[in-house]
All heavy atoms as an XYZ file, in Angstrom:
703
protein
N      43.983    -53.699     82.229
C      44.805    -53.142     83.322
C      46.150    -52.522     82.828
O      46.592    -51.564     83.379
C      45.114    -54.262     84.313
O      45.762    -55.316     83.685
C      43.899    -54.702     85.040
N      46.658    -53.115     81.720
C      47.929    -52.614     81.240
C      47.999    -52.994     79.857
O      47.421    -53.945     79.381
C      49.129    -53.185     82.086
C      50.450    -52.543     81.862
C      51.439    -53.055     81.036
C      50.848    -51.270     82.301
N      52.528    -52.121     81.089
C      52.144    -51.047     81.820
C      50.302    -50.278     83.102
C      52.897    -49.859     82.053
C      50.937    -49.124     83.318
C      52.287    -48.960     82.825
N      48.864    -52.362     79.096
C      49.190    -52.748     77.683
C      50.713    -52.609     77.420
O      51.219    -51.651     77.779
C      48.386    -51.873     76.729
N      51.239    -53.559     76.724
C      52.675    -53.568     76.517
C      52.969    -54.351     75.273
O      52.270    -55.303     74.928
C      53.413    -54.027     77.714
C      54.814    -53.592     77.697
N      55.259    -52.290     78.047
C      56.074    -54.185     77.447
C      56.501    -52.189     77.975
N      56.987    -53.344     77.614
N      54.069    -53.979     74.615
C      54.540    -54.670     73.465
C      55.534    -55.806     73.794
O      56.320    -55.678     74.770
C      55.277    -53.704     72.546
O      54.429    -52.686     72.185
C      55.781    -54.434     71.284
N      55.411    -56.914     73.169
C      56.377    -58.073     73.338
C      56.455    -58.814     72.089
O      55.467    -59.357     71.562
C      55.858    -58.943     74.463
S      57.077    -60.200     74.950
N      57.685    -58.970     71.569
C      57.923    -59.789     70.438
C      58.761    -61.046     70.738
O      59.331    -61.689     69.821
C      58.658    -58.993     69.303
C      57.703    -58.118     68.531
O      56.519    -58.528     68.429
O      58.012    -56.992     68.145
N      58.815    -61.395     71.975
C      59.550    -62.564     72.373
C      58.658    -63.760     72.140
O      57.474    -63.677     71.997
C      59.872    -62.485     73.912
C      60.770    -61.293     74.234
C      60.922    -61.248     75.855
C      62.172    -61.532     73.705
N      59.339    -64.924     72.034
C      58.538    -66.153     71.713
C      57.699    -66.682     72.907
O      56.866    -67.591     72.703
C      59.616    -67.194     71.400
C      60.922    -66.719     71.933
C      60.732    -65.174     72.031
N      57.844    -66.087     74.076
C      57.085    -66.506     75.235
C      56.523    -65.361     76.042
O      56.823    -65.140     77.173
C      57.972    -67.372     76.160
C      59.257    -66.590     76.622
O      59.496    -65.460     76.051
O      59.950    -67.042     77.469
N      55.632    -64.587     75.382
C      55.144    -63.343     76.044
C      54.376    -63.560     77.321
O      54.359    -62.736     78.229
C      54.215    -62.716     74.961
C      53.887    -63.838     74.131
C      54.988    -64.776     74.113
N      53.856    -64.769     77.499
C      53.077    -65.131     78.747
C      53.930    -65.027     79.953
O      53.445    -64.886     81.008
C      52.429    -66.480     78.611
C      53.333    -67.555     78.143
C      54.233    -68.332     78.890
C      53.533    -67.912     76.754
N      54.973    -69.120     78.048
C      54.568    -68.930     76.736
C      53.002    -67.510     75.546
C      55.021    -69.519     75.532
C      53.431    -68.083     74.433
C      54.422    -69.122     74.434
N      55.224    -65.083     79.817
C      56.198    -64.916     81.011
C      56.280    -63.499     81.419
O      56.797    -63.271     82.560
C      57.535    -65.538     80.600
C      57.486    -66.998     80.284
C      58.872    -67.533     80.122
N      59.728    -67.329     81.303
C      61.010    -67.112     81.289
N      61.666    -67.122     80.205
N      61.544    -66.918     82.417
N      55.884    -62.522     80.665
C      56.151    -61.133     80.930
C      54.940    -60.317     81.237
O      55.044    -59.113     81.375
C      56.909    -60.547     79.755
C      58.101    -61.399     79.381
C      58.163    -62.302     78.343
C      59.297    -61.598     80.167
N      59.423    -62.916     78.356
C      60.051    -62.524     79.416
C      59.811    -60.966     81.276
C      61.351    -62.900     79.868
C      61.025    -61.428     81.765
C      61.829    -62.357     81.037
N      53.778    -60.951     81.291
C      52.532    -60.155     81.486
C      51.726    -60.631     82.664
O      51.981    -61.775     83.197
C      51.617    -60.325     80.255
C      52.125    -59.520     79.049
C      53.064    -60.102     78.225
C      51.689    -58.233     78.825
C      53.525    -59.406     77.110
C      52.172    -57.531     77.726
C      53.066    -58.082     76.887
N      50.852    -59.861     83.195
C      50.066    -60.261     84.319
C      48.529    -60.359     83.820
O      48.189    -60.012     82.711
C      50.091    -59.151     85.354
C      51.355    -59.081     86.082
O      51.969    -60.210     86.342
O      51.860    -57.994     86.520
N      47.771    -60.928     84.646
C      46.320    -61.091     84.437
C      45.654    -59.711     83.947
O      45.936    -58.767     84.638
C      45.571    -61.550     85.665
O      46.170    -62.887     85.990
C      44.121    -61.770     85.413
N      44.952    -59.817     82.914
C      44.260    -58.617     82.432
C      45.019    -57.752     81.441
O      44.424    -56.791     80.917
N      46.289    -58.024     81.217
C      47.079    -57.114     80.359
C      46.770    -57.355     78.880
O      46.345    -58.433     78.506
C      48.624    -57.448     80.522
C      49.165    -56.948     81.863
O      48.477    -56.268     82.634
O      50.249    -57.317     82.196
N      46.958    -56.288     78.121
C      46.791    -56.416     76.618
C      48.134    -56.594     76.062
O      49.053    -55.832     76.321
C      46.215    -55.032     76.099
C      46.146    -54.963     74.558
C      45.269    -55.977     74.008
C      45.751    -53.548     74.189
N      48.307    -57.634     75.222
C      49.519    -57.958     74.552
C      49.554    -57.384     73.132
O      48.572    -57.636     72.393
C      49.787    -59.549     74.509
C      51.144    -59.759     73.827
C      49.808    -60.041     75.924
N      50.534    -56.625     72.838
C      50.685    -56.068     71.475
C      52.033    -56.593     70.875
O      53.080    -56.632     71.558
C      50.787    -54.561     71.552
C      49.527    -53.919     72.205
S      49.688    -52.119     72.250
C      50.999    -51.892     73.508
N      51.929    -57.058     69.588
C      53.100    -57.657     69.001
C      53.082    -57.430     67.498
O      52.063    -57.219     66.889
C      53.218    -59.169     69.283
O      54.373    -59.725     68.704
C      52.022    -59.924     68.679
N      54.299    -57.466     66.936
C      54.425    -57.379     65.454
C      54.403    -58.811     64.871
O      54.414    -58.952     63.701
C      55.766    -56.711     65.084
O      56.912    -57.485     65.499
C      55.803    -55.318     65.549
N      54.401    -59.779     65.791
C      54.382    -61.225     65.376
C      55.829    -61.828     65.244
O      55.964    -63.012     64.838
N      56.878    -61.033     65.603
C      58.221    -61.545     65.413
C      58.464    -62.823     66.245
O      59.295    -63.617     65.893
C      59.195    -60.456     65.778
N      57.784    -62.980     67.360
C      57.983    -64.148     68.207
C      57.045    -65.327     67.909
O      57.121    -66.343     68.666
N      56.205    -65.267     66.972
C      55.292    -66.309     66.599
C      56.066    -67.437     65.963
O      56.926    -67.266     65.151
C      54.225    -65.860     65.574
C      53.056    -65.067     66.127
C      52.180    -64.522     65.026
C      52.278    -65.825     67.118
N      55.655    -68.739     66.295
C      56.194    -69.824     65.603
C      55.754    -69.825     64.119
O      54.777    -69.218     63.786
C      55.636    -71.010     66.344
C      55.124    -70.520     67.612
C      54.794    -69.120     67.332
N      56.571    -70.451     63.228
C      56.290    -70.519     61.822
C      55.141    -71.468     61.480
O      54.373    -71.413     60.533
C      57.470    -70.948     61.055
C      58.531    -69.902     61.018
O      58.219    -68.764     61.206
O      59.786    -70.238     60.859
N      54.996    -72.637     62.259
C      54.178    -73.678     61.947
C      52.773    -73.537     62.588
O      52.664    -72.973     63.726
C      54.754    -75.018     62.252
C      55.014    -75.142     63.759
O      55.781    -74.371     64.303
O      54.368    -76.053     64.328
N      51.733    -74.112     62.029
C      50.409    -74.086     62.579
C      50.281    -74.705     63.984
O      49.651    -74.098     64.839
C      49.497    -74.832     61.578
C      50.266    -74.792     60.321
C      51.725    -74.777     60.710
N      50.909    -75.798     64.210
C      50.844    -76.487     65.507
C      51.502    -75.607     66.583
O      51.009    -75.391     67.657
C      51.501    -77.849     65.503
O      50.825    -78.649     64.525
C      51.450    -78.462     66.869
N      52.615    -75.002     66.193
C      53.399    -74.135     67.213
C      52.572    -72.876     67.483
O      52.498    -72.421     68.634
N      51.923    -72.364     66.472
C      51.035    -71.114     66.670
C      49.851    -71.430     67.607
O      49.531    -70.688     68.519
C      50.589    -70.540     65.377
C      51.726    -69.756     64.737
C      51.176    -68.874     63.591
O      49.993    -68.595     63.450
N      52.098    -68.403     62.704
N      49.264    -72.648     67.389
C      48.128    -73.089     68.259
C      48.566    -73.191     69.695
O      47.920    -72.728     70.594
C      47.492    -74.281     67.682
N      49.733    -73.844     69.873
C      50.292    -74.013     71.235
C      50.576    -72.668     71.821
O      50.418    -72.422     73.074
C      51.443    -74.942     71.231
C      51.160    -76.371     70.876
C      52.334    -77.250     70.684
O      53.499    -76.763     70.795
O      52.151    -78.427     70.398
N      51.254    -71.703     71.081
C      51.606    -70.444     71.432
C      50.411    -69.687     72.032
O      50.342    -69.065     73.013
C      52.190    -69.663     70.319
C      52.788    -68.323     70.610
C      54.079    -68.002     70.956
C      52.109    -67.028     70.479
N      54.189    -66.631     71.041
C      53.018    -66.077     70.809
C      50.753    -66.729     70.170
C      52.655    -64.701     70.846
C      50.401    -65.381     70.193
C      51.376    -64.422     70.512
N      49.281    -69.764     71.210
C      48.035    -69.078     71.599
C      47.458    -69.689     72.867
O      47.000    -68.987     73.695
C      47.008    -69.147     70.453
C      45.675    -68.440     70.795
S      45.830    -66.766     71.398
C      46.368    -65.889     69.936
N      47.488    -71.002     73.015
C      47.043    -71.712     74.217
C      47.763    -71.172     75.456
O      47.221    -70.870     76.494
C      47.162    -73.143     74.078
O      46.337    -73.628     72.935
C      46.756    -73.878     75.327
N      49.131    -71.099     75.371
C      49.910    -70.563     76.515
C      49.525    -69.095     76.838
O      49.395    -68.758     78.030
C      51.380    -70.586     76.189
C      52.006    -71.965     76.187
N      52.053    -72.765     77.314
C      52.572    -72.641     75.254
C      52.633    -73.894     77.107
N      53.020    -73.868     75.807
N      49.332    -68.312     75.796
C      48.913    -66.951     76.026
C      47.611    -66.819     76.709
O      47.477    -66.044     77.706
C      48.937    -66.159     74.722
C      48.806    -64.631     74.803
C      50.072    -64.035     75.479
C      48.680    -63.981     73.452
N      46.644    -67.589     76.207
C      45.313    -67.573     76.880
C      45.382    -68.037     78.291
O      44.743    -67.450     79.192
C      44.322    -68.425     76.030
C      44.076    -67.741     74.695
C      43.012    -68.622     76.823
C      43.324    -68.627     73.704
N      46.135    -69.121     78.536
C      46.280    -69.624     79.943
C      47.013    -68.627     80.877
O      46.749    -68.758     82.094
C      47.131    -70.930     79.891
C      46.387    -72.052     79.273
O      45.078    -71.972     79.044
O      47.036    -73.132     78.965
N      47.657    -67.614     80.331
C      48.303    -66.686     81.202
C      47.342    -65.643     81.689
O      47.675    -64.740     82.571
C      49.436    -65.944     80.507
O      48.990    -65.065     79.549
N      46.072    -65.625     81.181
C      44.988    -64.761     81.636
C      45.118    -63.384     81.189
O      44.589    -62.356     81.843
C      44.818    -64.836     83.143
C      44.618    -66.140     83.751
C      43.294    -66.650     83.682
C      43.039    -67.922     84.455
N      42.663    -69.118     83.721
N      45.937    -63.050     80.085
C      45.866    -61.778     79.496
C      44.569    -61.544     78.884
O      43.750    -62.446     78.680
C      47.025    -61.597     78.478
C      48.406    -61.759     79.182
C      46.899    -62.511     77.326
N      44.188    -60.269     78.588
C      42.858    -59.977     78.124
C      42.614    -60.021     76.594
O      41.479    -60.278     76.164
C      42.364    -58.637     78.705
S      43.242    -57.223     77.914
N      43.695    -59.783     75.843
C      43.555    -59.795     74.429
C      44.950    -59.701     73.766
O      45.882    -59.394     74.420
C      42.692    -58.648     73.940
N      44.886    -59.913     72.405
C      46.156    -59.823     71.645
C      45.932    -58.894     70.480
O      44.898    -58.991     69.769
C      46.523    -61.187     71.140
C      47.685    -61.301     70.180
C      48.999    -60.853     70.815
C      47.802    -62.730     69.566
N      46.842    -57.930     70.305
C      46.809    -57.160     69.064
C      48.091    -57.501     68.256
O      49.200    -57.466     68.817
C      46.901    -55.566     69.461
C      47.010    -54.741     68.167
C      45.689    -55.166     70.215
N      47.924    -57.887     67.035
C      48.928    -58.243     66.178
C      49.031    -57.175     65.032
O      48.083    -57.070     64.370
C      48.830    -59.673     65.568
C      48.686    -60.664     66.690
C      49.985    -59.946     64.607
C      48.451    -62.068     66.105
N      50.074    -56.489     64.917
C      50.360    -55.578     63.828
C      51.543    -56.190     63.020
O      52.732    -55.896     63.327
C      50.715    -54.207     64.360
N      51.246    -57.047     62.111
C      52.295    -57.926     61.471
C      53.380    -57.067     60.819
O      53.032    -56.191     60.000
C      51.538    -58.756     60.446
C      50.145    -58.691     60.873
C      49.906    -57.375     61.536
N      54.594    -57.338     61.151
C      55.696    -56.671     60.580
C      56.130    -57.448     59.266
O      55.711    -58.566     59.059
N      56.998    -56.858     58.511
C      57.497    -57.499     57.374
C      58.396    -58.729     57.844
O      58.952    -58.669     58.885
C      58.303    -56.512     56.656
C      58.613    -55.425     57.606
C      57.572    -55.519     58.664
N      58.316    -59.774     57.118
C      59.156    -60.992     57.408
C      58.713    -61.730     58.568
O      59.558    -62.400     59.223
C      60.662    -60.574     57.510
O      61.030    -59.830     56.424
N      57.531    -61.661     59.033
C      57.049    -62.406     60.198
C      56.160    -63.533     59.664
O      55.628    -63.412     58.555
C      56.203    -61.570     61.266
C      57.147    -60.474     61.869
C      54.948    -60.959     60.695
N      55.999    -64.570     60.425
C      55.121    -65.704     59.977
C      53.674    -65.238     59.760
O      53.217    -64.411     60.515
C      55.233    -66.734     61.063
C      56.377    -66.293     61.911
C      56.662    -64.879     61.678
N      53.037    -65.770     58.828
C      51.600    -65.459     58.645
C      50.782    -66.117     59.826
O      51.163    -67.170     60.323
C      51.114    -66.117     57.304
N      49.800    -65.439     60.174
C      48.858    -65.926     61.255
C      48.094    -67.105     60.689
O      47.471    -66.976     59.624
C      47.897    -64.874     61.739
C      48.709    -63.647     62.310
C      46.985    -65.413     62.776
C      47.876    -62.434     62.480
N      48.144    -68.259     61.343
C      47.496    -69.474     60.849
C      46.071    -69.533     61.315
O      45.720    -69.034     62.403
C      48.274    -70.671     61.293
O      48.225    -70.804     62.688
C      49.707    -70.657     60.811
N      45.229    -70.233     60.582
C      43.878    -70.494     61.110
C      43.838    -71.210     62.378
O      42.963    -70.912     63.203
C      43.263    -71.415     59.938
C      44.049    -71.024     58.749
C      45.475    -70.766     59.212
N      44.836    -72.085     62.710
C      44.904    -72.760     63.999
C      44.969    -71.827     65.175
O      44.381    -72.021     66.143
N      45.811    -70.782     64.962
C      45.897    -69.794     66.083
C      44.642    -69.159     66.309
O      44.132    -68.982     67.456
C      46.994    -68.777     65.681
C      47.188    -67.597     66.662
C      48.655    -67.224     66.639
C      46.356    -66.440     66.529
N      43.889    -68.702     65.270
C      42.585    -68.085     65.377
C      41.542    -69.005     65.899
O      40.628    -68.681     66.675
C      42.180    -67.440     64.030
C      43.096    -66.368     63.503
C      42.688    -65.944     62.124
C      43.134    -65.227     64.479
N      41.595    -70.295     65.519
C      40.599    -71.343     66.014
C      40.723    -71.458     67.559
O      39.757    -71.560     68.278
C      40.761    -72.578     65.342
C      40.304    -72.597     63.903
C      40.669    -73.898     63.128
O      41.172    -74.806     63.732
O      40.500    -73.829     61.924
N      41.950    -71.454     68.067
C      42.215    -71.687     69.463
C      41.611    -70.409     70.211
O      40.809    -70.463     71.197
C      43.722    -71.863     69.847
C      43.840    -71.720     71.324
C      44.206    -73.196     69.339
N      41.901    -69.261     69.653
C      41.398    -68.011     70.327
C      39.873    -67.933     70.259
O      39.251    -67.698     71.227
C      41.940    -66.788     69.549
N      39.240    -68.292     69.125
C      37.831    -68.317     68.979
C      37.200    -69.326     69.902
O      36.194    -69.046     70.587
C      37.371    -68.608     67.500
C      37.632    -67.465     66.639
O      37.871    -66.329     67.117
O      37.508    -67.677     65.406
N      37.801    -70.431     70.136
C      37.311    -71.464     70.984
C      37.286    -71.069     72.421
O      36.493    -71.584     73.273
N      38.080    -70.098     72.749
C      38.093    -69.569     74.182
C      37.534    -68.178     74.297
O      37.543    -67.619     75.397
C      39.607    -69.527     74.630
C      40.230    -70.874     74.932
N      40.790    -71.600     73.965
C      40.267    -71.608     76.061
C      41.219    -72.739     74.475
N      40.887    -72.724     75.758
N      36.972    -67.703     73.248
C      36.373    -66.360     73.305
C      37.413    -65.355     73.557
O      37.126    -64.248     74.140
N      38.639    -65.504     73.044
C      39.751    -64.618     73.334
C      39.919    -63.703     72.149
O      40.084    -64.095     71.033
C      41.062    -65.477     73.522
C      42.186    -64.642     73.813
C      42.452    -64.309     75.191
C      43.145    -64.304     72.885
C      43.546    -63.542     75.513
C      44.259    -63.598     73.210
C      44.528    -63.206     74.528
N      39.896    -62.387     72.434
C      39.998    -61.433     71.337
C      41.392    -61.318     70.705
O      42.372    -61.209     71.391
C      39.687    -60.054     71.995
C      39.102    -60.402     73.312
C      39.604    -61.781     73.754
N      41.460    -61.453     69.386
C      42.639    -61.197     68.559
C      42.309    -60.178     67.557
O      41.422    -60.304     66.749
C      43.153    -62.508     67.877
C      44.319    -62.212     67.022
C      43.497    -63.591     68.891
N      43.019    -59.118     67.643
C      42.856    -57.974     66.742
C      44.047    -57.782     65.825
O      45.225    -57.848     66.342
C      42.689    -56.651     67.528
C      41.569    -56.737     68.618
C      41.881    -55.882     69.849
C      40.249    -56.350     67.987
N      43.799    -57.609     64.551
C      44.873    -57.393     63.614
C      44.867    -55.827     63.281
O      43.836    -55.239     63.108
C      44.765    -58.118     62.336
C      45.940    -57.984     61.410
C      45.861    -58.915     60.225
O      44.860    -59.497     59.942
O      46.867    -58.957     59.498
N      46.111    -55.282     63.351
C      46.281    -53.885     63.098
C      47.382    -53.697     62.067
O      48.061    -54.638     61.641
C      46.684    -53.169     64.358
N      47.449    -52.474     61.541
C      48.462    -52.171     60.538
C      49.764    -52.093     61.273
O      49.863    -51.723     62.446
C      48.111    -50.774     59.942
O      49.255    -50.291     59.275
N      50.863    -52.473     60.564
C      52.201    -52.399     61.080
C      52.559    -50.927     61.450
O      53.362    -50.686     62.303
C      53.181    -52.896     60.097
C      54.651    -52.880     60.566
C      55.015    -53.766     61.652
C      55.614    -52.085     60.041
C      56.325    -53.806     62.083
C      56.911    -52.141     60.516
C      57.214    -52.906     61.537
N      51.877    -49.995     60.897
C      52.097    -48.534     61.134
C      51.444    -48.111     62.501
O      51.654    -46.939     62.938
C      51.522    -47.740     60.079
C      52.199    -47.905     58.717
O      53.390    -48.343     58.753
O      51.579    -47.719     57.720
N      50.716    -48.964     63.182
C      50.133    -48.599     64.461
C      51.185    -48.240     65.435
O      52.196    -48.935     65.641
C      49.351    -49.770     65.046
C      48.759    -49.696     66.383
C      47.676    -48.621     66.416
C      48.283    -50.944     66.957
N      51.028    -47.150     66.118
C      51.879    -46.690     67.166
C      51.436    -47.360     68.445
O      50.463    -46.930     69.060
C      51.818    -45.184     67.293
C      52.494    -44.426     66.177
N      53.573    -43.698     66.272
C      52.097    -44.456     64.841
C      53.894    -43.231     65.097
N      53.028    -43.649     64.198
N      52.162    -48.399     68.823
C      51.777    -49.159     70.022
C      51.695    -48.266     71.290
O      50.846    -48.443     72.108
C      52.720    -50.292     70.215
C      52.555    -51.528     69.455
C      53.582    -52.295     69.025
C      51.302    -51.869     69.020
C      53.469    -53.375     68.256
C      51.096    -53.060     68.186
C      52.189    -53.803     67.841
N      52.572    -47.289     71.367
C      52.589    -46.398     72.523
C      51.299    -45.664     72.616
O      50.792    -45.499     73.738
C      53.826    -45.510     72.548
C      53.782    -44.384     71.489
C      54.014    -44.917     73.914
N      50.714    -45.291     71.523
C      49.481    -44.506     71.554
C      48.354    -45.472     72.060
O      47.494    -45.085     72.901
C      49.096    -43.978     70.145
O      50.158    -43.198     69.672
C      47.774    -43.220     70.178
N      48.276    -46.684     71.658
C      47.320    -47.698     72.120
C      47.535    -47.981     73.515
O      46.542    -47.943     74.309
C      47.419    -48.950     71.269
C      46.387    -50.102     71.599
C      44.985    -49.591     71.615
C      46.615    -51.311     70.722
N      48.799    -48.149     73.963
C      49.071    -48.434     75.377
C      48.583    -47.238     76.276
O      48.008    -47.536     77.335
C      50.581    -48.642     75.576
N      48.831    -46.052     75.872
C      48.411    -44.962     76.616
C      46.876    -44.900     76.748
O      46.340    -44.501     77.765
C      48.899    -43.589     76.038
C      50.361    -43.348     76.275
C      50.897    -42.114     75.648
N      52.322    -41.952     75.834
C      53.156    -41.382     75.028
N      52.711    -40.908     73.911
N      54.432    -41.301     75.281
N      46.223    -45.173     75.705
C      44.712    -45.260     75.691
C      44.197    -46.310     76.753
O      43.264    -46.053     77.494
C      44.208    -45.544     74.344
O      44.636    -44.618     73.405
C      42.680    -45.678     74.283
N      44.877    -47.482     76.727
C      44.404    -48.567     77.607
C      44.775    -48.123     79.077
O      43.975    -48.336     79.966
C      45.096    -49.900     77.243
C      44.949    -50.881     78.311
C      44.684    -50.372     75.949
N      45.991    -47.608     79.271
C      46.411    -47.321     80.615
C      45.641    -46.085     81.111
O      45.259    -45.956     82.220
C      47.912    -47.067     80.647
C      48.632    -48.365     80.239
C      48.346    -46.634     82.049
C      50.117    -48.140     79.868
């Protein structure tokens, strides 16, 4: 329904059901447990998918984050940091 960028640590507060979340990963927790909890909150918010285009100096995506997503059938896509989020957003919208 919509696509938007968010690098805040709590993106689920800023999106509606069906939205595509795009991030550079700046708001991701550093630790595996934190990332798994972060992903659980995001999935619970009923967004449709997550696109991560990791920026420099952001935490690495942990297997725990991906396991939570896989367990819920939630799409997580990794993209190049060079991805123009606005172009992707316009395509979705």
